[in-house]
C-alpha positions, 0 to 999 in steps of 0.5 A: 499499499502506498505511503500515500494513505494515512495510517488509518485508511492503511490499516482499514484496507489491510483489515479488509484483506485479511478478512476477504482472506479469512473469508476464503480459507475458511469457504475452503475449508482450509482448517478446522479449527477455524469455525464460525465462533471465531471472529475478527474485532474490526472497529468494536464490532464482532465480524464471525469468521465464517460468514 
């Protein structure tokens, strides 16, 4: 990501990327440990890892 972005925007983009990867990973069923009870905390709200 470019250095021109403020830190908050960078963090948001990174978090979105990680969430997308996490979602892909769970749909693919790669890791049996990553079930629906695992969630990512994002801006004070809980988002389920599996959708």
